C-alpha positions in Angstrom: -3.6 -23.2 -11.5 -1.3 -21.0 -13.4 -3.0 -17.8 -14.5 -2.6 -16.6 -18.0 -0.5 -13.4 -18.2 -1.2 -10.7 -20.7 1.3 -8.2 -21.9 0.5 -5.0 -23.7 3.0 -4.0 -26.4 2.8 -0.8 -28.3 4.3 -1.0 -31.8 4.7 1.8 -34.2 6.2 2.1 -37.6 8.5 5.0 -38.6 7.3 7.0 -41.6 9.8 5.2 -43.8 8.7 1.8 -42.7 5.0 2.7 -43.2 5.8 3.9 -46.7 7.5 0.6 -47.5 4.5 -1.4 -46.2 2.1 0.6 -48.2 4.2 0.4 -51.4 4.7 -3.4 -50.9 1.0 -4.0 -50.4 0.2 -2.0 -53.5 2.4 -4.3 -55.6 1.3 -7.5 -53.9 -2.5 -6.9 -54.0 -2.4 -6.7 -57.8 -1.8 -10.4 -57.9 -2.7 -11.5 -54.4 -4.1 -14.8 -55.5 -0.9 -16.0 -57.2 1.2 -14.7 -54.3 -1.0 -16.6 -51.9 -0.7 -19.8 -53.8 3.1 -19.5 -53.9 3.2 -18.7 -50.2 0.9 -21.5 -48.9 1.9 -24.3 -51.3 
């Protein structure tokens, strides 16, 4: 049997990247339903 291997990765955002994520989410969550429909259809 081949055993499953697990790897631990540590990821971190820079302050600039984190700010972009927060800003993007603030815009997207205002109309999340419409964005979800566009993305998944």
